[in-house]
PDB file of the backbone (N, CA, C, O) and the ligand in Angstrom, with CONECT records:
HET     ZN  A 101       1
ATOM      1  N   MET A   1     204.258 162.094  60.715  1.00  0.00           N
ATOM      2  CA  MET A   1     205.331 161.248  61.203  1.00  0.00           C
ATOM      3  C   MET A   1     205.178 159.839  60.629  1.00  0.00           C
ATOM      4  O   MET A   1     204.074 159.347  60.394  1.00  0.00           O
ATOM      5  N   PHE A   2     206.313 159.230  60.421  1.00  0.00           N
ATOM      6  CA  PHE A   2     206.318 157.872  59.877  1.00  0.00           C
ATOM      7  C   PHE A   2     206.813 156.911  60.952  1.00  0.00           C
ATOM      8  O   PHE A   2     207.716 157.226  61.726  1.00  0.00           O
ATOM      9  N   VAL A   3     206.213 155.758  60.977  1.00  0.00           N
ATOM     10  CA  VAL A   3     206.607 154.765  61.966  1.00  0.00           C
ATOM     11  C   VAL A   3     207.102 153.508  61.237  1.00  0.00           C
ATOM     12  O   VAL A   3     206.544 153.093  60.221  1.00  0.00           O
ATOM     13  N   CYS A   4     208.153 152.927  61.784  1.00  0.00           N
ATOM     14  CA  CYS A   4     208.673 151.675  61.243  1.00  0.00           C
ATOM     15  C   CYS A   4     207.813 150.537  61.791  1.00  0.00           C
ATOM     16  O   CYS A   4     207.685 150.368  63.004  1.00  0.00           O
ATOM     17  N   LYS A   5     207.224 149.756  60.872  1.00  0.00           N
ATOM     18  CA  LYS A   5     206.318 148.703  61.332  1.00  0.00           C
ATOM     19  C   LYS A   5     207.073 147.546  61.968  1.00  0.00           C
ATOM     20  O   LYS A   5     206.469 146.691  62.615  1.00  0.00           O
ATOM     21  N   ASN A   6     208.372 147.513  61.792  1.00  0.00           N
ATOM     22  CA  ASN A   6     209.152 146.434  62.394  1.00  0.00           C
ATOM     23  C   ASN A   6     209.522 146.736  63.840  1.00  0.00           C
ATOM     24  O   ASN A   6     209.290 145.913  64.726  1.00  0.00           O
ATOM     25  N   CYS A   7     210.108 147.933  64.089  1.00  0.00           N
ATOM     26  CA  CYS A   7     210.610 148.206  65.442  1.00  0.00           C
ATOM     27  C   CYS A   7     209.872 149.360  66.109  1.00  0.00           C
ATOM     28  O   CYS A   7     210.180 149.708  67.249  1.00  0.00           O
ATOM     29  N   LYS A   8     208.897 149.962  65.417  1.00  0.00           N
ATOM     30  CA  LYS A   8     208.047 151.008  65.991  1.00  0.00           C
ATOM     31  C   LYS A   8     208.762 152.338  66.230  1.00  0.00           C
ATOM     32  O   LYS A   8     208.207 153.218  66.888  1.00  0.00           O
ATOM     33  N   SER A   9     209.974 152.501  65.714  1.00  0.00           N
ATOM     34  CA  SER A   9     210.613 153.799  65.882  1.00  0.00           C
ATOM     35  C   SER A   9     209.983 154.788  64.909  1.00  0.00           C
ATOM     36  O   SER A   9     209.442 154.406  63.872  1.00  0.00           O
ATOM     37  N   LYS A  10     210.064 156.063  65.264  1.00  0.00           N
ATOM     38  CA  LYS A  10     209.411 157.098  64.469  1.00  0.00           C
ATOM     39  C   LYS A  10     210.429 158.027  63.846  1.00  0.00           C
ATOM     40  O   LYS A  10     211.300 158.572  64.525  1.00  0.00           O
ATOM     41  N   ASP A  11     210.305 158.198  62.538  1.00  0.00           N
ATOM     42  CA  ASP A  11     211.092 159.216  61.845  1.00  0.00           C
ATOM     43  C   ASP A  11     212.594 159.065  62.070  1.00  0.00           C
ATOM     44  O   ASP A  11     213.327 160.054  62.069  1.00  0.00           O
ATOM     45  N   LYS A  12     213.042 157.850  62.259  1.00  0.00           N
ATOM     46  CA  LYS A  12     214.484 157.627  62.408  1.00  0.00           C
ATOM     47  C   LYS A  12     214.943 156.815  61.210  1.00  0.00           C
ATOM     48  O   LYS A  12     214.846 155.588  61.190  1.00  0.00           O
ATOM     49  N   PHE A  13     215.440 157.524  60.223  1.00  0.00           N
ATOM     50  CA  PHE A  13     215.808 156.804  59.008  1.00  0.00           C
ATOM     51  C   PHE A  13     216.956 157.475  58.282  1.00  0.00           C
ATOM     52  O   PHE A  13     217.266 158.646  58.501  1.00  0.00           O
ATOM     53  N   GLU A  14     217.562 156.709  57.428  1.00  0.00           N
ATOM     54  CA  GLU A  14     218.576 157.206  56.501  1.00  0.00           C
ATOM     55  C   GLU A  14     218.002 157.024  55.105  1.00  0.00           C
ATOM     56  O   GLU A  14     217.121 156.194  54.882  1.00  0.00           O
ATOM     57  N   LEU A  15     218.510 157.806  54.181  1.00  0.00           N
ATOM     58  CA  LEU A  15     218.056 157.627  52.804  1.00  0.00           C
ATOM     59  C   LEU A  15     219.053 156.777  52.028  1.00  0.00           C
ATOM     60  O   LEU A  15     220.264 156.865  52.229  1.00  0.00           O
ATOM     61  N   MET A  16     218.523 155.966  51.153  1.00  0.00           N
ATOM     62  CA  MET A  16     219.363 155.229  50.209  1.00  0.00           C
ATOM     63  C   MET A  16     219.441 156.062  48.936  1.00  0.00           C
ATOM     64  O   MET A  16     218.421 156.463  48.378  1.00  0.00           O
ATOM     65  N   PHE A  17     220.634 156.308  48.500  1.00  0.00           N
ATOM     66  CA  PHE A  17     220.804 157.043  47.246  1.00  0.00           C
ATOM     67  C   PHE A  17     221.173 156.070  46.150  1.00  0.00           C
ATOM     68  O   PHE A  17     221.912 155.114  46.384  1.00  0.00           O
ATOM     69  N   SER A  18     220.678 156.300  44.990  1.00  0.00           N
ATOM     70  CA  SER A  18     221.041 155.425  43.887  1.00  0.00           C
ATOM     71  C   SER A  18     222.514 155.653  43.561  1.00  0.00           C
ATOM     72  O   SER A  18     223.013 156.767  43.718  1.00  0.00           O
ATOM     73  N   PRO A  19     223.211 154.621  43.112  1.00  0.00           N
ATOM     74  CA  PRO A  19     224.655 154.748  42.854  1.00  0.00           C
ATOM     75  C   PRO A  19     224.992 155.829  41.826  1.00  0.00           C
ATOM     76  O   PRO A  19     226.096 156.373  41.842  1.00  0.00           O
ATOM     77  N   ASP A  20     224.067 156.140  40.949  1.00  0.00           N
ATOM     78  CA  ASP A  20     224.360 157.182  39.957  1.00  0.00           C
ATOM     79  C   ASP A  20     223.870 158.561  40.389  1.00  0.00           C
ATOM     80  O   ASP A  20     223.893 159.500  39.592  1.00  0.00           O
ATOM     81  N   TYR A  21     223.425 158.698  41.643  1.00  0.00           N
ATOM     82  CA  TYR A  21     223.061 160.022  42.132  1.00  0.00           C
ATOM     83  C   TYR A  21     224.311 160.894  42.200  1.00  0.00           C
ATOM     84  O   TYR A  21     225.334 160.500  42.760  1.00  0.00           O
ATOM     85  N   LYS A  22     224.204 162.113  41.606  1.00  0.00           N
ATOM     86  CA  LYS A  22     225.400 162.930  41.435  1.00  0.00           C
ATOM     87  C   LYS A  22     225.614 163.990  42.514  1.00  0.00           C
ATOM     88  O   LYS A  22     226.691 164.583  42.587  1.00  0.00           O
ATOM     89  N   GLY A  23     224.602 164.237  43.357  1.00  0.00           N
ATOM     90  CA  GLY A  23     224.715 165.307  44.348  1.00  0.00           C
ATOM     91  C   GLY A  23     225.656 164.948  45.486  1.00  0.00           C
ATOM     92  O   GLY A  23     226.279 163.887  45.479  1.00  0.00           O
ATOM     93  N   SER A  24     225.753 165.838  46.461  1.00  0.00           N
ATOM     94  CA  SER A  24     226.687 165.604  47.570  1.00  0.00           C
ATOM     95  C   SER A  24     226.062 164.719  48.651  1.00  0.00           C
ATOM     96  O   SER A  24     226.740 164.334  49.604  1.00  0.00           O
ATOM     97  N   LYS A  25     224.759 164.390  48.505  1.00  0.00           N
ATOM     98  CA  LYS A  25     224.043 163.514  49.443  1.00  0.00           C
ATOM     99  C   LYS A  25     223.969 164.110  50.840  1.00  0.00           C
ATOM    100  O   LYS A  25     223.873 163.375  51.823  1.00  0.00           O
ATOM    101  N   SER A  26     224.013 165.431  50.937  1.00  0.00           N
ATOM    102  CA  SER A  26     223.809 166.019  52.258  1.00  0.00           C
ATOM    103  C   SER A  26     222.314 166.002  52.538  1.00  0.00           C
ATOM    104  O   SER A  26     221.502 166.436  51.720  1.00  0.00           O
ATOM    105  N   PHE A  27     221.982 165.502  53.689  1.00  0.00           N
ATOM    106  CA  PHE A  27     220.608 165.143  53.988  1.00  0.00           C
ATOM    107  C   PHE A  27     220.275 165.593  55.395  1.00  0.00           C
ATOM    108  O   PHE A  27     221.039 165.329  56.324  1.00  0.00           O
ATOM    109  N   SER A  28     219.139 166.275  55.573  1.00  0.00           N
ATOM    110  CA  SER A  28     218.734 166.634  56.928  1.00  0.00           C
ATOM    111  C   SER A  28     217.222 166.519  57.062  1.00  0.00           C
ATOM    112  O   SER A  28     216.492 166.524  56.071  1.00  0.00           O
ATOM    113  N   LEU A  29     216.774 166.418  58.291  1.00  0.00           N
ATOM    114  CA  LEU A  29     215.363 166.268  58.597  1.00  0.00           C
ATOM    115  C   LEU A  29     214.887 167.443  59.411  1.00  0.00           C
ATOM    116  O   LEU A  29     215.634 167.992  60.222  1.00  0.00           O
ATOM    117  N   GLY A  30     213.636 167.833  59.197  1.00  0.00           N
ATOM    118  CA  GLY A  30     213.044 168.850  60.053  1.00  0.00           C
ATOM    119  C   GLY A  30     211.543 168.665  60.035  1.00  0.00           C
ATOM    120  O   GLY A  30     211.025 167.717  59.444  1.00  0.00           O
ATOM    121  N   TYR A  31     210.847 169.586  60.692  1.00  0.00           N
ATOM    122  CA  TYR A  31     209.385 169.549  60.696  1.00  0.00           C
ATOM    123  C   TYR A  31     208.877 170.908  60.281  1.00  0.00           C
ATOM    124  O   TYR A  31     209.436 171.933  60.669  1.00  0.00           O
ATOM    125  N   ASN A  32     207.811 170.921  59.488  1.00  0.00           N
ATOM    126  CA  ASN A  32     207.249 172.204  59.078  1.00  0.00           C
ATOM    127  C   ASN A  32     206.184 172.645  60.087  1.00  0.00           C
ATOM    128  O   ASN A  32     205.986 171.996  61.114  1.00  0.00           O
ATOM    129  N   SER A  33     205.503 173.752  59.784  1.00  0.00           N
ATOM    130  CA  SER A  33     204.552 174.324  60.741  1.00  0.00           C
ATOM    131  C   SER A  33     203.340 173.417  60.962  1.00  0.00           C
ATOM    132  O   SER A  33     202.640 173.560  61.965  1.00  0.00           O
ATOM    133  N   LYS A  34     203.084 172.480  60.032  1.00  0.00           N
ATOM    134  CA  LYS A  34     201.983 171.521  60.217  1.00  0.00           C
ATOM    135  C   LYS A  34     202.459 170.246  60.908  1.00  0.00           C
ATOM    136  O   LYS A  34     201.733 169.255  60.983  1.00  0.00           O
ATOM    137  N   ASN A  35     203.674 170.290  61.404  1.00  0.00           N
ATOM    138  CA  ASN A  35     204.291 169.145  62.071  1.00  0.00           C
ATOM    139  C   ASN A  35     204.471 167.942  61.133  1.00  0.00           C
ATOM    140  O   ASN A  35     204.485 166.791  61.570  1.00  0.00           O
ATOM    141  N   GLU A  36     204.608 168.237  59.844  1.00  0.00           N
ATOM    142  CA  GLU A  36     204.950 167.190  58.887  1.00  0.00           C
ATOM    143  C   GLU A  36     206.467 167.120  58.778  1.00  0.00           C
ATOM    144  O   GLU A  36     207.170 168.124  58.895  1.00  0.00           O
ATOM    145  N   ILE A  37     206.941 165.915  58.552  1.00  0.00           N
ATOM    146  CA  ILE A  37     208.377 165.778  58.405  1.00  0.00           C
ATOM    147  C   ILE A  37     208.810 166.371  57.060  1.00  0.00           C
ATOM    148  O   ILE A  37     208.131 166.209  56.046  1.00  0.00           O
ATOM    149  N   GLU A  38     209.926 167.042  57.076  1.00  0.00           N
ATOM    150  CA  GLU A  38     210.505 167.585  55.850  1.00  0.00           C
ATOM    151  C   GLU A  38     211.918 167.041  55.686  1.00  0.00           C
ATOM    152  O   GLU A  38     212.689 166.958  56.643  1.00  0.00           O
ATOM    153  N   ILE A  39     212.228 166.685  54.486  1.00  0.00           N
ATOM    154  CA  ILE A  39     213.571 166.212  54.163  1.00  0.00           C
ATOM    155  C   ILE A  39     214.234 167.260  53.284  1.00  0.00           C
ATOM    156  O   ILE A  39     213.625 167.780  52.349  1.00  0.00           O
ATOM    157  N   THR A  40     215.470 167.560  53.592  1.00  0.00           N
ATOM    158  CA  THR A  40     216.247 168.434  52.711  1.00  0.00           C
ATOM    159  C   THR A  40     217.416 167.633  52.158  1.00  0.00           C
ATOM    160  O   THR A  40     218.238 167.116  52.915  1.00  0.00           O
ATOM    161  N   VAL A  41     217.486 167.534  50.847  1.00  0.00           N
ATOM    162  CA  VAL A  41     218.588 166.839  50.187  1.00  0.00           C
ATOM    163  C   VAL A  41     219.251 167.824  49.245  1.00  0.00           C
ATOM    164  O   VAL A  41     218.638 168.318  48.299  1.00  0.00           O
ATOM    165  N   ASP A  42     220.503 168.095  49.521  1.00  0.00           N
ATOM    166  CA  ASP A  42     221.284 168.986  48.671  1.00  0.00           C
ATOM    167  C   ASP A  42     220.553 170.296  48.395  1.00  0.00           C
ATOM    168  O   ASP A  42     220.524 170.783  47.264  1.00  0.00           O
ATOM    169  N   GLY A  43     219.960 170.857  49.455  1.00  0.00           N
ATOM    170  CA  GLY A  43     219.319 172.161  49.347  1.00  0.00           C
ATOM    171  C   GLY A  43     217.884 172.141  48.865  1.00  0.00           C
ATOM    172  O   GLY A  43     217.236 173.187  48.816  1.00  0.00           O
ATOM    173  N   TYR A  44     217.372 170.968  48.508  1.00  0.00           N
ATOM    174  CA  TYR A  44     215.995 170.851  48.037  1.00  0.00           C
ATOM    175  C   TYR A  44     215.144 170.253  49.143  1.00  0.00           C
ATOM    176  O   TYR A  44     215.406 169.139  49.598  1.00  0.00           O
ATOM    177  N   THR A  45     214.105 171.000  49.587  1.00  0.00           N
ATOM    178  CA  THR A  45     213.281 170.560  50.720  1.00  0.00           C
ATOM    179  C   THR A  45     211.918 170.098  50.237  1.00  0.00           C
ATOM    180  O   THR A  45     211.296 170.754  49.401  1.00  0.00           O
ATOM    181  N   PHE A  46     211.458 168.982  50.755  1.00  0.00           N
ATOM    182  CA  PHE A  46     210.141 168.473  50.380  1.00  0.00           C
ATOM    183  C   PHE A  46     209.573 167.643  51.526  1.00  0.00           C
ATOM    184  O   PHE A  46     210.287 167.212  52.431  1.00  0.00           O
ATOM    185  N   VAL A  47     208.245 167.436  51.450  1.00  0.00           N
ATOM    186  CA  VAL A  47     207.551 166.588  52.417  1.00  0.00           C
ATOM    187  C   VAL A  47     207.405 165.214  51.774  1.00  0.00           C
ATOM    188  O   VAL A  47     206.698 165.077  50.775  1.00  0.00           O
ATOM    189  N   PRO A  48     208.049 164.211  52.318  1.00  0.00           N
ATOM    190  CA  PRO A  48     207.994 162.899  51.681  1.00  0.00           C
ATOM    191  C   PRO A  48     206.630 162.241  51.876  1.00  0.00           C
ATOM    192  O   PRO A  48     206.012 162.397  52.930  1.00  0.00           O
ATOM    193  N   ASP A  49     206.160 161.510  50.874  1.00  0.00           N
ATOM    194  CA  ASP A  49     204.939 160.730  51.065  1.00  0.00           C
ATOM    195  C   ASP A  49     205.329 159.277  51.356  1.00  0.00           C
ATOM    196  O   ASP A  49     206.506 158.915  51.361  1.00  0.00           O
ATOM    197  N   LEU A  50     204.320 158.475  51.593  1.00  0.00           N
ATOM    198  CA  LEU A  50     204.597 157.099  52.002  1.00  0.00           C
ATOM    199  C   LEU A  50     205.316 156.320  50.902  1.00  0.00           C
ATOM    200  O   LEU A  50     206.159 155.466  51.178  1.00  0.00           O
ATOM    201  N   MET A  51     204.975 156.624  49.669  1.00  0.00           N
ATOM    202  CA  MET A  51     205.629 155.929  48.557  1.00  0.00           C
ATOM    203  C   MET A  51     207.124 156.229  48.529  1.00  0.00           C
ATOM    204  O   MET A  51     207.952 155.342  48.325  1.00  0.00           O
ATOM    205  N   PHE A  52     207.445 157.507  48.742  1.00  0.00           N
ATOM    206  CA  PHE A  52     208.855 157.882  48.781  1.00  0.00           C
ATOM    207  C   PHE A  52     209.565 157.129  49.903  1.00  0.00           C
ATOM    208  O   PHE A  52     210.642 156.570  49.697  1.00  0.00           O
ATOM    209  N   MET A  53     208.963 157.116  51.076  1.00  0.00           N
ATOM    210  CA  MET A  53     209.582 156.462  52.228  1.00  0.00           C
ATOM    211  C   MET A  53     209.866 154.992  51.935  1.00  0.00           C
ATOM    212  O   MET A  53     210.939 154.477  52.250  1.00  0.00           O
ATOM    213  N   ASN A  54     208.895 154.335  51.333  1.00  0.00           N
ATOM    214  CA  ASN A  54     209.047 152.899  51.109  1.00  0.00           C
ATOM    215  C   ASN A  54     209.940 152.587  49.909  1.00  0.00           C
ATOM    216  O   ASN A  54     210.199 151.422  49.607  1.00  0.00           O
ATOM    217  N   GLN A  55     210.398 153.617  49.240  1.00  0.00           N
ATOM    218  CA  GLN A  55     211.386 153.386  48.182  1.00  0.00           C
ATOM    219  C   GLN A  55     212.800 153.713  48.640  1.00  0.00           C
ATOM    220  O   GLN A  55     213.762 153.085  48.199  1.00  0.00           O
ATOM    221  N   PHE A  56     212.925 154.710  49.539  1.00  0.00           N
ATOM    222  CA  PHE A  56     214.265 155.250  49.787  1.00  0.00           C
ATOM    223  C   PHE A  56     214.713 155.246  51.243  1.00  0.00           C
ATOM    224  O   PHE A  56     215.895 155.453  51.519  1.00  0.00           O
ATOM    225  N   ALA A  57     213.795 155.016  52.183  1.00  0.00           N
ATOM    226  CA  ALA A  57     214.162 155.188  53.589  1.00  0.00           C
ATOM    227  C   ALA A  57     214.499 153.856  54.260  1.00  0.00           C
ATOM    228  O   ALA A  57     213.774 152.869  54.137  1.00  0.00           O
ATOM    229  N   VAL A  58     215.615 153.867  54.968  1.00  0.00           N
ATOM    230  CA  VAL A  58     216.061 152.707  55.736  1.00  0.00           C
ATOM    231  C   VAL A  58     215.960 153.056  57.212  1.00  0.00           C
ATOM    232  O   VAL A  58     216.441 154.108  57.634  1.00  0.00           O
ATOM    233  N   CYS A  59     215.347 152.194  57.991  1.00  0.00           N
ATOM    234  CA  CYS A  59     215.225 152.446  59.428  1.00  0.00           C
ATOM    235  C   CYS A  59     216.604 152.447  60.079  1.00  0.00           C
ATOM    236  O   CYS A  59     217.404 151.536  59.868  1.00  0.00           O
ATOM    237  N   LYS A  60     216.870 153.491  60.879  1.00  0.00           N
ATOM    238  CA  LYS A  60     218.178 153.599  61.531  1.00  0.00           C
ATOM    239  C   LYS A  60     218.357 152.568  62.631  1.00  0.00           C
ATOM    240  O   LYS A  60     219.480 152.168  62.936  1.00  0.00           O
ATOM    241  N   TYR A  61     217.258 152.139  63.225  1.00  0.00           N
ATOM    242  CA  TYR A  61     217.371 151.211  64.357  1.00  0.00           C
ATOM    243  C   TYR A  61     217.469 149.772  63.902  1.00  0.00           C
ATOM    244  O   TYR A  61     218.363 149.044  64.336  1.00  0.00           O
ATOM    245  N   CYS A  62     216.570 149.352  63.040  1.00  0.00           N
ATOM    246  CA  CYS A  62     216.525 147.920  62.727  1.00  0.00           C
ATOM    247  C   CYS A  62     217.026 147.629  61.317  1.00  0.00           C
ATOM    248  O   CYS A  62     217.164 146.465  60.939  1.00  0.00           O
ATOM    249  N   GLY A  63     217.296 148.665  60.541  1.00  0.00           N
ATOM    250  CA  GLY A  63     217.844 148.448  59.203  1.00  0.00           C
ATOM    251  C   GLY A  63     216.834 147.978  58.171  1.00  0.00           C
ATOM    252  O   GLY A  63     217.208 147.658  57.042  1.00  0.00           O
ATOM    253  N   GLN A  64     215.562 147.931  58.538  1.00  0.00           N
ATOM    254  CA  GLN A  64     214.546 147.461  57.601  1.00  0.00           C
ATOM    255  C   GLN A  64     214.260 148.526  56.534  1.00  0.00           C
ATOM    256  O   GLN A  64     214.386 149.727  56.774  1.00  0.00           O
ATOM    257  N   ILE A  65     213.876 148.049  55.368  1.00  0.00           N
ATOM    258  CA  ILE A  65     213.370 148.942  54.331  1.00  0.00           C
ATOM    259  C   ILE A  65     211.955 148.502  53.985  1.00  0.00           C
ATOM    260  O   ILE A  65     211.528 147.402  54.333  1.00  0.00           O
ATOM    261  N   TYR A  66     211.238 149.378  53.294  1.00  0.00           N
ATOM    262  CA  TYR A  66     209.864 149.083  52.872  1.00  0.00           C
ATOM    263  C   TYR A  66     208.960 148.773  54.059  1.00  0.00           C
ATOM    264  O   TYR A  66     208.024 147.987  53.911  1.00  0.00           O
ATOM    265  N   MET A  67     209.199 149.350  55.211  1.00  0.00           N
ATOM    266  CA  MET A  67     208.417 149.006  56.404  1.00  0.00           C
ATOM    267  C   MET A  67     207.723 150.211  57.016  1.00  0.00           C
ATOM    268  O   MET A  67     207.347 150.182  58.188  1.00  0.00           O
ATOM    269  N   TRP A  68     207.550 151.264  56.239  1.00  0.00           N
ATOM    270  CA  TRP A  68     207.009 152.491  56.834  1.00  0.00           C
ATOM    271  C   TRP A  68     205.512 152.600  56.684  1.00  0.00           C
ATOM    272  O   TRP A  68     204.921 152.121  55.715  1.00  0.00           O
ATOM    273  N   ASP A  69     204.912 153.244  57.671  1.00  0.00           N
ATOM    274  CA  ASP A  69     203.500 153.608  57.576  1.00  0.00           C
ATOM    275  C   ASP A  69     203.348 154.981  58.221  1.00  0.00           C
ATOM    276  O   ASP A  69     204.184 155.405  59.018  1.00  0.00           O
ATOM    277  N   TYR A  70     202.257 155.669  57.860  1.00  0.00           N
ATOM    278  CA  TYR A  70     201.971 156.905  58.569  1.00  0.00           C
ATOM    279  C   TYR A  70     201.627 156.557  60.011  1.00  0.00           C
ATOM    280  O   TYR A  70     200.913 155.589  60.273  1.00  0.00           O
ATOM    281  N   GLU A  71     202.133 157.345  60.933  1.00  0.00           N
ATOM    282  CA  GLU A  71     201.875 157.047  62.336  1.00  0.00           C
ATOM    283  C   GLU A  71     200.379 156.975  62.611  1.00  0.00           C
ATOM    284  O   GLU A  71     199.934 156.089  63.340  1.00  0.00           O
ATOM    285  N   ASN A  72     199.599 157.883  62.047  1.00  0.00           N
ATOM    286  CA  ASN A  72     198.156 157.890  62.308  1.00  0.00           C
ATOM    287  C   ASN A  72     197.471 156.628  61.798  1.00  0.00           C
ATOM    288  O   ASN A  72     196.615 156.065  62.480  1.00  0.00           O
ATOM    289  N   ASN A  73     197.847 156.182  60.601  1.00  0.00           N
ATOM    290  CA  ASN A  73     197.305 154.918  60.059  1.00  0.00           C
ATOM    291  C   ASN A  73     197.642 153.764  60.969  1.00  0.00           C
ATOM    292  O   ASN A  73     196.813 152.909  61.282  1.00  0.00           O
ATOM    293  N   TYR A  74     198.887 153.775  61.378  1.00  0.00           N
ATOM    294  CA  TYR A  74     199.413 152.638  62.109  1.00  0.00           C
ATOM    295  C   TYR A  74     198.720 152.490  63.459  1.00  0.00           C
ATOM    296  O   TYR A  74     198.413 151.379  63.890  1.00  0.00           O
ATOM    297  N   LEU A  75     198.478 153.616  64.121  1.00  0.00           N
ATOM    298  CA  LEU A  75     197.854 153.564  65.440  1.00  0.00           C
ATOM    299  C   LEU A  75     196.416 153.081  65.380  1.00  0.00           C
ATOM    300  O   LEU A  75     195.903 152.517  66.347  1.00  0.00           O
ATOM    301  N   LYS A  76     195.754 153.305  64.224  1.00  0.00           N
ATOM    302  CA  LYS A  76     194.356 152.878  64.079  1.00  0.00           C
ATOM    303  C   LYS A  76     194.223 151.375  63.883  1.00  0.00           C
ATOM    304  O   LYS A  76     193.169 150.799  64.152  1.00  0.00           O
ATOM    305  N   LYS A  77     195.293 150.742  63.415  1.00  0.00           N
ATOM    306  CA  LYS A  77     195.209 149.316  63.077  1.00  0.00           C
ATOM    307  C   LYS A  77     195.204 148.443  64.335  1.00  0.00           C
ATOM    308  O   LYS A  77     195.137 147.217  64.235  1.00  0.00           O
TER     309      LYS A  77
HETATM  310 ZN    ZN A 101     212.795 149.815  62.331  1.00  0.00          ZN2+
END
């Protein structure tokens, strides 16, 4: 799970697509059997890493970008 370091919400985000992205931008979230977040974009499913999150994910609550951390890392700090 990813946590927003600004507002502390978890896994609540939208993706930013580059203007030249050609797909339909259909996007959904789920969790796999290891309880990792999975993103599906236009039929392609993957487990995002922190680098991906900090490049493409916008917090749904506070609108911040580049503010994600792994929940486990964050709780230890
Ligand atoms: Zn936030």
